[in-house]
C-alpha positions in Angstrom: -124.1 -87.3 -92.3 -127.1 -89.5 -93.0 -127.7 -91.4 -96.2 -130.5 -91.0 -98.6 -132.9 -93.9 -99.1 -131.5 -94.9 -102.5 -127.9 -95.1 -101.1 -128.6 -97.1 -97.9 -126.8 -100.4 -97.3 -129.2 -103.3 -98.2 -129.4 -106.9 -97.2 -128.6 -107.8 -100.8 -125.2 -106.0 -100.5 -124.4 -108.1 -97.4 -125.5 -111.3 -99.1 -123.4 -110.6 -102.1 -120.3 -109.9 -99.9 -120.9 -113.1 -98.0 -121.3 -115.0 -101.3 -118.1 -113.6 -102.7 -116.2 -114.6 -99.6 -117.7 -118.1 -99.6 -116.8 -118.6 -103.3 -113.4 -117.0 -102.9 -114.4 -114.4 -105.5 -111.9 -111.8 -104.6 -112.6 -109.7 -107.7 -116.3 -109.5 -106.9 -115.6 -108.9 -103.2 -113.3 -106.1 -104.0 -115.9 -104.5 -106.3 -118.6 -104.7 -103.6 -116.4 -103.2 -100.9 -115.2 -100.4 -103.3 -118.8 -99.5 -103.9 -119.4 -99.4 -100.2 -116.3 -97.2 -99.7 -117.4 -94.8 -102.4 -120.8 -94.3 -100.9 -119.8 -94.1 -97.3 -116.3 -92.6 -97.3 -117.7 -89.2 -95.9 -120.4 -90.8 -93.7 -120.2 -91.0 -90.0 -123.6 -92.6 -89.5 -125.0 -89.9 -87.2 -128.4 -90.5 -88.8 -129.4 -86.9 -88.1 -132.1 -86.8 -90.7 -133.7 -89.9 -89.3 -133.7 -88.5 -85.7 -135.1 -85.2 -86.9 -137.9 -87.0 -88.8 -138.8 -89.0 -85.7 -139.0 -85.8 -83.7 -141.2 -84.2 -86.2 -143.6 -87.2 -86.2 -143.8 -87.1 -82.4 -144.5 -83.3 -82.5 -147.3 -83.8 -85.0 -148.8 -86.6 -83.0 -148.7 -84.3 -79.9 -150.4 -81.5 -81.7 -153.1 -83.9 -83.0 -153.9 -85.5 -79.6 -153.2 -82.4 -77.4 -151.6 -84.9 -75.0 -147.9 -85.3 -74.4 -146.9 -88.3 -72.4 -143.2 -88.1 -73.1 -141.0 -86.7 -75.8 -137.3 -87.1 -75.3 -134.8 -84.2 -75.6 -131.8 -86.5 -76.0 -130.6 -88.4 -79.0 -129.5 -91.2 -76.7 -133.1 -92.0 -75.8 -133.8 -93.4 -79.2 -133.3 -97.2 -79.4 -131.2 -97.9 -82.5 -130.9 -101.6 -81.8 -133.8 -102.4 -84.1 -132.8 -99.9 -86.8 -132.4 -102.0 -90.1 -129.5 -99.9 -91.2 -127.7 -100.4 -87.9 -128.3 -104.2 -88.0 -126.9 -104.4 -91.6 -123.8 -102.4 -90.7 -123.2 -104.7 -87.7 -123.6 -107.7 -89.9 -121.1 -106.3 -92.4 -118.6 -105.6 -89.6 -119.0 -109.2 -88.4 -118.5 -110.6 -91.9 -115.4 -108.5 -92.5 -113.7 -109.4 -89.2 -114.3 -113.1 -89.9 -112.8 -112.6 -93.3 -109.7 -110.9 -91.9 -109.1 -114.0 -89.8 -108.5 -115.9 -93.1 -105.5 -113.6 -93.6 -106.4 -112.2 -97.1 -103.7 -110.4 -99.1 -103.3 -107.7 -101.6 -105.9 -105.2 -102.6 -108.7 -107.2 -101.1 -107.1 -106.8 -97.7 -106.7 -103.1 -98.3 -110.4 -102.4 -99.2 -111.5 -104.7 -96.4 -109.6 -102.6 -93.9 -110.8 -99.3 -95.4 -114.4 -100.6 -95.1 -113.8 -101.5 -91.4 -112.4 -98.1 -90.8 -115.6 -96.5 -92.1 -117.6 -98.8 -89.9 -115.4 -98.0 -86.8 -116.6 -94.4 -86.8 -120.1 -95.5 -85.8 -120.5 -96.2 -82.1 -123.7 -98.3 -82.7 -121.9 -101.0 -84.7 -118.7 -101.4 -82.7 -119.8 -104.7 -81.1 -118.2 -107.1 -83.6 -115.0 -104.9 -83.7 -114.2 -104.9 -80.0 -114.2 -108.6 -79.1 -110.9 -110.0 -78.0 -110.6 -112.0 -81.1 -111.3 -109.0 -83.3 -108.8 -106.8 -81.4 -106.1 -109.4 -81.6 -106.7 -110.0 -85.4 -106.4 -106.3 -86.0 -103.3 -106.1 -83.8 -101.6 -108.8 -85.8 -102.4 -107.0 -89.1 -101.2 -103.7 -87.6 -97.8 -105.2 -86.6 -98.2 -104.8 -82.9 -98.2 -108.5 -82.1 -95.8 -111.3 -83.1 -93.1 -108.9 -84.2 -90.5 -111.6 -84.1 -92.2 -113.4 -86.9 -92.2 -110.3 -89.2 -89.5 -109.6 -91.7 -87.4 -106.5 -91.1 -87.9 -105.1 -94.6 -91.6 -104.1 -95.0 -93.4 -103.9 -98.3 -95.1 -100.6 -99.1 -98.5 -102.3 -99.1 -97.9 -103.7 -95.6 -97.0 -100.2 -94.3 -100.2 -98.8 -95.8 -102.3 -101.6 -94.3 -100.7 -101.1 -90.9 -101.5 -97.4 -91.1 -105.1 -98.3 -91.9 -105.3 -100.6 -88.9 -103.9 -97.9 -86.6 -106.7 -95.6 -87.8 -109.2 -98.3 -87.0 -107.8 -98.7 -83.5 -107.9 -95.0 -82.9 -111.6 -94.9 -83.8 -112.7 -97.9 -81.7 -110.6 -97.0 -78.6 -111.9 -93.4 -78.8 -115.5 -94.5 -79.2 -115.6 -97.4 -76.7 -114.8 -97.7 -73.0 -114.9 -101.5 -73.4 -112.3 -101.4 -76.2 -110.1 -99.3 -73.9 -110.3 -101.8 -71.1 -109.7 -104.8 -73.4 -106.7 -103.1 -75.1 -105.2 -102.6 -71.7 -105.8 -106.2 -70.7 -104.5 -107.5 -74.0 -101.2 -105.6 -73.6 -101.5 -103.8 -76.9 -99.4 -100.9 -75.5 -96.5 -103.3 -75.1 -96.9 -104.2 -78.8 -96.9 -100.5 -79.7 -93.7 -99.8 -77.9 -92.1 -102.8 -79.5 -93.3 -101.7 -82.9 -91.7 -98.2 -82.4 -88.5 -99.7 -81.2 -88.3 -102.0 -84.3 -89.1 -99.2 -86.7 -86.2 -97.1 -85.3 -83.8 -99.9 -86.3 -85.0 -99.7 -89.9 -83.5 -97.4 -92.5 -86.6 -95.1 -92.8 -89.5 -94.4 -90.6 -92.7 -96.1 -91.9 -95.5 -93.8 -93.2 -98.0 -94.8 -90.6 -96.0 -93.9 -87.5 -98.2 -90.9 -86.8 -101.2 -93.1 -86.3 -99.2 -95.5 -84.1 -98.4 -92.5 -81.9 -102.0 -91.3 -82.0 -103.2 -94.8 -80.8 -100.6 -94.7 -78.0 -101.7 -91.2 -77.0 -105.4 -92.3 -76.7 -104.4 -95.3 -74.6 -102.4 -93.2 -72.2 -104.9 -90.4 -72.1 -107.9 -92.8 -71.4 -106.2 -95.4 -69.2 -104.2 -94.1 -66.1 -102.6 -97.5 -65.5 -101.1 -97.4 -69.0 -99.4 -94.1 -68.3 -97.5 -95.6 -65.4 -96.7 -98.7 -67.4 -95.3 -96.8 -70.4 -93.1 -94.6 -68.2 -91.8 -97.6 -66.3 -91.0 -99.5 -69.5 -88.8 -96.7 -70.9 -91.4 -94.5 -72.5 -89.5 -91.3 -71.9 -86.3 -92.2 -73.7 -88.3 -93.9 -76.5 -90.5 -90.9 -77.2 -87.5 -88.6 -76.9 -86.0 -90.6 -79.7 -89.2 -90.2 -81.7 -88.8 -86.4 -81.3 -85.2 -86.5 -82.3 -85.8 -88.6 -85.4 -88.9 -86.6 -86.5 -87.1 -83.3 -86.1 -83.7 -84.5 -87.5 -82.0 -83.4 -84.3 -78.2 -83.2 -84.4 -76.1 -82.8 -81.2 -73.2 -80.3 -80.6 -72.7 -80.9 -76.9 -74.4 -83.1 -74.3 -77.3 -80.8 -73.9 -76.9 -78.6 -76.9 -78.7 -79.1 -80.2 -77.3 -77.7 -83.4 -79.7 -75.1 -84.9 -79.2 -74.6 -88.6 -80.6 -71.2 -89.5 -80.5 -72.1 -93.2 -82.6 -75.3 -92.8 -86.0 -75.2 -94.5 -89.1 -74.9 -92.4 -90.8 -78.1 -91.3 -93.8 -79.1 -93.3 -97.2 -79.2 -91.6 -97.4 -83.0 -92.1 -93.9 -83.6 -90.6 -94.8 -81.4 -87.6 -97.7 -83.7 -86.6 -95.6 -86.6 -85.5 -93.5 -84.7 -82.9 -96.7 -83.0 -81.6 -98.2 -86.5 -81.0 -95.0 -87.6 -79.2 -95.1 -84.5 -77.0 -98.7 -85.2 -76.0 -97.8 -88.8 -75.0 -94.8 -87.6 -73.0 -96.9 -85.1 -71.1 -99.4 -87.9 -70.3 -96.7 -90.0 -68.6 -94.6 -87.2 -67.0 -97.1 -84.5 -66.0 -96.5 -85.1 -62.3 -92.7 -85.1 -62.3 -92.4 -81.3 -61.9 -93.2 -81.7 -58.2 -90.5 -84.3 -57.7 -86.7 -84.1 -57.2 -85.3 -86.6 -59.8 -82.5 -89.0 -59.2 -79.3 -88.5 -61.1 -80.1 -90.8 -63.9 -83.6 -89.4 -64.4 -82.3 -85.8 -64.1 -79.9 -86.5 -67.0 -82.8 -88.0 -69.0 -85.0 -85.0 -68.4 -82.2 -82.5 -69.2 -81.7 -84.3 -72.5 -85.4 -84.0 -73.2 -85.4 -80.3 -72.2 -82.7 -79.7 -74.8 -84.9 -81.3 -77.5 -87.9 -79.3 -76.3 -85.8 -76.1 -76.5 -85.1 -77.1 -80.1 -88.9 -77.4 -80.7 -89.3 -73.8 -79.5 -86.6 -72.6 -81.9 -87.5 -74.3 -85.2 -90.2 -72.9 -87.6 -92.8 -74.7 -89.7 -94.2 -73.8 -93.0 -97.4 -72.3 -91.5 -97.5 -70.2 -88.3 -100.4 -72.3 -86.9 -98.2 -75.5 -87.1 -95.3 -73.7 -85.5 -97.5 -72.5 -82.6 -99.0 -76.0 -82.1 -95.5 -77.4 -81.8 -94.4 -74.6 -79.5 -97.5 -75.0 -77.4 -97.0 -78.7 -76.8 -93.3 -78.1 -76.1 -94.2 -75.5 -73.5 -96.8 -77.8 -72.0 -94.1 -80.6 -71.7 -91.5 -78.2 -70.2 -94.0 -77.3 -67.5 -94.2 -80.9 -66.5 -90.4 -81.4 -66.1 -88.6 -80.8 -62.7 -87.6 -77.2 -62.4 -84.0 -78.2 -61.6 -83.7 -79.7 -65.1 -84.7 -76.6 -67.0 -81.3 -74.9 -66.5 -80.3 -76.2 -70.0 -82.7 -73.7 -71.5 -80.4 -70.8 -70.5 -77.0 -72.5 -70.5 -76.6 -72.7 -74.3 -73.6 -70.6 -75.4 -74.5 -67.2 -76.8 -74.6 -66.7 -80.5 -74.1 -63.4 -82.4 -77.8 -62.6 -82.5 -78.8 -64.2 -79.1 -81.1 -62.5 -76.6 -79.3 -62.5 -73.3 -79.4 -61.3 -69.7 -76.2 -61.0 -67.7 -74.5 -63.5 -70.0 -77.4 -66.1 -69.9 -78.9 -67.2 -73.2 -82.5 -66.0 -73.3 -83.4 -67.2 -76.9 -85.6 -70.1 -75.6 -87.3 -67.8 -73.0 -87.7 -65.1 -75.7 -89.5 -67.6 -78.0 -91.8 -68.7 -75.2 -92.5 -65.0 -74.6 -93.3 -64.4 -78.2 -95.6 -67.5 -78.3 -97.4 -66.2 -75.2 -97.8 -62.8 -76.8 -99.4 -64.3 -79.9 -101.8 -66.4 -77.8 -102.7 -63.3 -75.8 -104.0 -61.7 -79.0 -106.2 -64.7 -79.9 -109.6 -65.4 -78.5 -109.9 -69.2 -79.1 -108.9 -71.8 -76.5 -107.3 -69.1 -74.4 -107.1 -71.2 -71.2 -105.7 -74.3 -72.9 -103.1 -72.4 -74.8 -102.0 -69.8 -72.2 -102.1 -71.7 -68.8 -99.1 -73.9 -69.5 -96.8 -71.2 -70.8 -97.9 -68.8 -68.0 -97.1 -71.4 -65.4 -93.8 -72.3 -67.0 -92.6 -68.6 -67.2 -93.7 -68.1 -63.6 -91.7 -71.1 -62.3 -88.7 -70.2 -64.4 -88.8 -66.6 -63.1 -89.1 -67.8 -59.5 -86.2 -70.2 -59.8 -83.8 -68.2 -62.1 -82.9 -64.6 -61.4 -81.7 -63.7 -64.9 -84.9 -65.2 -66.4 -87.0 -63.0 -64.1 -85.0 -59.9 -64.9 -85.3 -60.5 -68.7 -89.1 -61.2 -68.5 -89.6 -58.2 -66.3 -87.7 -56.0 -68.7 -90.0 -57.3 -71.5 -93.4 -57.4 -69.6 -93.0 -54.8 -66.9 -90.7 -52.1 -68.1 -90.3 -49.0 -65.8 -93.5 -47.0 -65.6 -93.4 -43.6 -67.3 -97.0 -43.0 -68.1 -100.1 -43.7 -66.0 -102.7 -41.8 -68.1 -104.6 -45.0 -68.9 -105.6 -47.9 -66.7 -103.2 -50.9 -66.5 -105.8 -53.1 -68.3 -106.2 -50.8 -71.2 -103.9 -51.0 -74.2 -102.1 -53.7 -76.2 -98.8 -54.2 -74.4 -98.1 -57.5 -72.7 -98.6 -55.9 -69.3 -102.0 -54.6 -70.4 -103.1 -57.9 -71.7 -102.0 -59.9 -68.7 -103.7 -57.4 -66.4 -106.9 -58.0 -68.3 -106.5 -61.7 -67.8 -106.5 -61.1 -64.0 -110.2 -60.5 -64.1 -111.0 -63.3 -66.6 -114.0 -65.5 -66.0 -111.7 -68.6 -66.0 -110.4 -68.8 -62.4 -107.3 -70.8 -63.3 -106.3 -68.5 -66.1 -106.6 -65.3 -64.1 -104.6 -66.8 -61.2 -101.8 -67.9 -63.6 -101.6 -64.4 -65.1 -101.6 -62.7 -61.7 -99.0 -65.2 -60.4 -96.6 -64.3 -63.2 -96.9 -60.6 -62.7 -96.6 -61.0 -58.9 -93.4 -63.0 -59.2 -92.0 -60.5 -61.7 -92.6 -57.9 -58.9 -90.7 -60.2 -56.6 -93.9 -60.9 -54.7 -93.9 -57.3 -53.4 -97.4 -56.1 -52.8 -96.7 -52.4 -53.2 -94.9 -52.9 -56.5 -97.6 -55.3 -57.7 -100.4 -52.8 -57.0 -98.3 -50.1 -58.7 -98.2 -52.1 -62.0 -101.7 -53.6 -62.0 -103.9 -51.3 -59.8 -105.4 -52.4 -56.5 -108.8 -53.3 -58.1 -107.1 -55.9 -60.4 -104.7 -57.1 -57.7 -107.3 -57.6 -55.0 -108.1 -61.2 -56.1 -104.6 -62.5 -55.8 -104.0 -60.4 -52.6 -107.1 -61.8 -51.0 -106.1 -65.4 -51.9 -102.7 -64.9 -50.4 -103.9 -63.0 -47.3 -102.2 -59.8 -48.3 -105.1 -57.4 -48.4 -104.0 -55.9 -45.1 -100.6 -55.0 -46.5 -98.7 -57.9 -45.0 -95.5 -59.2 -46.6 -95.8 -62.2 -48.9 -95.1 -65.5 -47.1 -93.8 -66.9 -50.4 -90.3 -65.7 -49.7 -90.1 -67.9 -46.6 -91.0 -71.0 -48.6 -87.7 -71.2 -50.5 -87.8 -68.4 -53.1 -84.9 -66.0 -52.6 -85.2 -62.7 -54.4 -82.4 -60.2 -54.7 -82.5 -56.9 -52.8 -82.5 -54.7 -55.9 -85.1 -51.9 -55.6 -87.8 -50.8 -58.0 -86.8 -47.2 -58.5 -89.5 -45.0 -59.9 -88.7 -43.1 -63.2 -88.5 -39.4 -63.1 -91.7 -39.2 -65.2 -93.6 -41.5 -62.7 -92.4 -39.6 -59.7 -93.9 -36.4 -61.1 -97.4 -38.0 -61.3 -97.2 -40.5 -58.5 -99.3 -38.5 -56.0 -102.1 -38.2 -58.5 -102.3 -41.9 -59.3 -105.5 -43.6 -58.0 -104.2 -46.8 -56.4 -107.4 -48.7 -57.1 -107.5 -48.0 -60.8 -103.7 -47.5 -61.3 -104.5 -44.4 -63.4 -103.9 -40.7 -63.0 -107.4 -39.2 -62.4 -108.5 -35.6 -62.4 -109.1 -34.1 -59.0 -112.8 -34.3 -58.1 -114.6 -31.6 -56.1 -115.1 -32.3 -52.4 -118.7 -33.5 -52.1 -118.8 -32.2 -48.5 -117.5 -28.8 -49.4 -119.6 -26.1 -47.8 -121.3 -28.5 -45.3 -121.3 -27.8 -41.6 -119.9 -30.4 -39.2 -123.4 -31.3 -38.1 -124.5 -31.8 -41.7 -121.4 -34.0 -42.4 -122.2 -36.1 -39.3 -125.8 -36.5 -40.4 -124.7 -37.5 -43.9 -122.3 -40.1 -42.4 -125.1 -41.6 -40.3 -127.4 -41.7 -43.4 -124.8 -43.7 -45.3 -124.2 -46.1 -42.4 -128.0 -46.7 -42.3 -128.1 -47.4 -46.0 -125.2 -49.9 -45.7 -126.8 -51.6 -42.7 -130.1 -51.9 -44.6 -128.4 -53.5 -47.6 -126.5 -55.8 -45.2 -129.7 -56.8 -43.3 -131.5 -57.6 -46.6 -128.5 -59.7 -47.7 -127.9 -57.5 -50.7 -124.3 -57.0 -49.6 -122.0 -58.8 -47.1 -119.7 -56.5 -45.1 -116.2 -57.9 -45.0 -113.1 -57.1 -43.1 -109.5 -58.4 -42.7 -108.6 -60.9 -40.0 -105.1 -61.1 -38.4 -103.8 -63.0 -41.4 -105.1 -60.5 -43.9 -107.9 -62.8 -45.2 -111.3 -61.4 -45.9 -113.9 -62.4 -43.4 -117.6 -61.4 -42.8 -118.2 -58.6 -40.3 -121.1 -59.7 -38.1 -120.3 -56.8 -35.8 -122.1 -54.5 -38.3 -125.3 -56.4 -37.9 -125.0 -55.9 -34.1 -124.3 -52.2 -34.8 -127.5 -52.2 -36.9 -129.5 -53.6 -34.0 -128.1 -51.1 -31.6 -128.8 -48.3 -34.0 -132.4 -49.4 -34.4 -132.9 -49.4 -30.6 -131.4 -46.0 -30.4 -133.8 -44.7 -33.1 -136.7 -46.3 -31.3 -135.7 -44.6 -28.0 -135.3 -41.3 -29.8 -138.8 -41.7 -31.3 -140.2 -42.4 -27.8 -138.6 -39.3 -26.4 -140.1 -37.2 -29.2 -143.5 -38.7 -28.5 -143.2 -37.9 -24.8 -142.2 -34.3 -25.6 
């Protein structure tokens, strides 16, 4: 938001702050900074009113002169370097950073850091905050350098100040590519990991740990080399410990977490820290699902998978927080090697467990329920659904009982085909609707899951989805010609159990339109009553129409090659040419006669 004229920062404010610092008037300095905080606490310095005013002036000038040399459409084309307010905020940032280097204490330090945090939201005044000296000064105050010099027992004020510093770092790293590069060069990530390790040795977790994790997430999200560094330096076990501590995990067996059904739901605030840890874990492990881990790593990932299973089972005070936690856990599970996900179904059965052939399906069931809720929501569909769809697909492909359970829930035996597969509110209906979604990745994920649940059998897949909905996946896999899926030869082994039609479906099977997947009323024969000559003439007329549309590039005739892939049919163009010659010859004969 922009500031009104009477509230704007003035040179006198800066001068008074400098004077207070020079005279060591901490009481006066605190009062000046508190006033600044009160006025600018909700301000992000977007200066929208000023930009709009400039645009109005340019438009009025254009209307007066009837000449328009140039009027920018972009906010970035305005030069803010000479804006008095920007210059003053830069000056204030410079003064405060220099003051921090004198190592102030108490409430003066607190209001100084709060003032810098407000300034760090504004991209135009970051210059003084992203020098190496400024970054190292903040790092020292935030406890991510010189840990060996710090006392083990922290004062409450120190924890609050460190939390404020982490917020500042989050702002400047998010807003500045230069700050990202310098943070990498200055090894701030090493300080963060050391800080987390030290905090876990203390009796209680400090209040600012969430922002420490948020800063680590931003670094690993924005700097690829830091992802590899964190993973190499033990980031996976460290962040797994963060999850265990923040969720109060207790172990029963090696890969079995104790789930207390009487435990109170997790508060929204307490759920934020494990969410942040899960996001960092995904950053540093997102490519491991394609790799076969060594024995030590496999044990580490199975341990993590057990904690992730716990994330799927616990509940939070609000459903939105529960779904956020489950969504990040599903995302993380999709990044782990498939061979390490066996712990999800190997937990001993409880009295109320969902099961399939003796395998525990509680975790799979919770994933399924999460997916069903997301299918009913319109916001961020791709981001929320793609990970869980991929995860369920891979688990179904790799674990027979999981596939049987999911098929039982998503594709129960067909008994009614009175409506199209994409109509209705069952999970099958909603997934089939996704198969024609505008988002390519999302529709492929939905189709892949259903295809795997059908054991990659084309006939069965078409039966449950309709040929029209299935065509996209079949074309991608070269199966439009009815060929058998090649997926089974790539390592996936499906059992030989058959897909027996129900008695109800057998009675209507012959009336199901394979394209729509729906029983349709019999339509009258459009050629009924026509002679053979009339039928042949109508066929020629239709061919002529198709050829004309093809010639005018309105449509592109396609056919199947030997591999079942759709390819253009240039032969039809040749046929069109021959037909045209035939018509010309026929006209010539008529003229002769």
